[in-house]
Steps between C-alpha positions, in 0.01 A plus 500: 500500500175679586680834473649405164158398368345826618775706336466309175120542492527870580748544215280303259200720577710815473628386159144448378395846618805658337436339160290753310453265204377194686146375447499287816482630855526362852456656842465394860164438661531673835846499651597142420754426229368144480150603392498682166251608238598487135324659203557505126330592176397221265702472177346653190377263232364253758141442617602672824613823332403813691465314828689568821581194709585469866684210663576422862865424575605312812872480573610174666762492776740324261487776236686538264579129507130424475268689263236748609146363526284691254126483433278710280265723697334624180288229342626387162396241240831330418596130478803539728320697771215367711180687421386430857803536729747698288767230541769512229676227303833653395849349502656826618302470824590135557770280347634779280569737787859610566638720781626742236141576395305786656144603577510718189613206285219285640246774425628534144464122462137527610442778251654286225281205603196699385662522159602131484243271665583129519172303494685166494648576844193649668414629843134525400396198293161648402660809349770293332249268334300795376811663355591180315151404379337839450762777476248763388284439805811505720599839362149634549492379858850631576409844364177505697685424823760766417218755470311378806787452743811678366349825377571444130296731274175347377578619149771235471242222508329616180292289269778244448443362848189319381240695697420828666712642781213460746452133407872430529522659843187322622632165385839566658344589835276191489796272424702655780222452755451138394871423530522670839198311627652171385830583669323594824314168506813300417648590838228288665648188335162342423350555846175688541568870558253533787650196671850649489383849588361382834862472610613805303252708703687387812802693373693234306626543142324302227823324405559385859145370533524307173833353611342392829207339317743307280712397798200369694358335187168679475271378220444762228146366449510612135521862608173488697452649845435275800540489878830364624506251785615640832814285500604639162432854618735441790772350281484789254509759776796329663686498171429870445622582850815296450417250769659151475 
């Protein structure tokens, strides 16, 4: 089965390279057929026009019976794509996947998603609400991100975006940093960052430390730092080391 999957993936990539009219591309990262990089140009007539977008493509062991795992590497302001993680909400990559589909078909679906956003089925609720309640501001923000992150020409922003190019880019960068900061803090699950990081500095992952804190029942103390009792320190360490 592994050989069949490898042959199929090699053929899919060869077909993409051989298609001189395609606007989507995919190639291996290194020598592994299970780690791919996809790129495509944004459709014209959309806020993303002129931008070039990159996605990471991970091929599961069960491919083609399970879909590839795709995430946007290029930041994008779109209701069905996380503005922080690049995660995608698209039927083709989940319940709508079929073994007859290909990497190229999935990439074309992503390209089409930029032309047909679905704010009522969002991946990013903040973007979706903005698109519904303030479509002009959504378009301005989407264009600004296309310029800042996807290399779209600044001339496409124009006066209709509701502000200067510099202001749009500055606001986009500020929003991105705020969302990233919020996402980084969310991983601490309400615990004080310094408290968790004392164990992280010992070489443990943040997620494992938070899980150990929850397992032991450590008080979040409203997100404030404090000194843990020695018994709790021992219990947490034992949990992290996998001791019974």
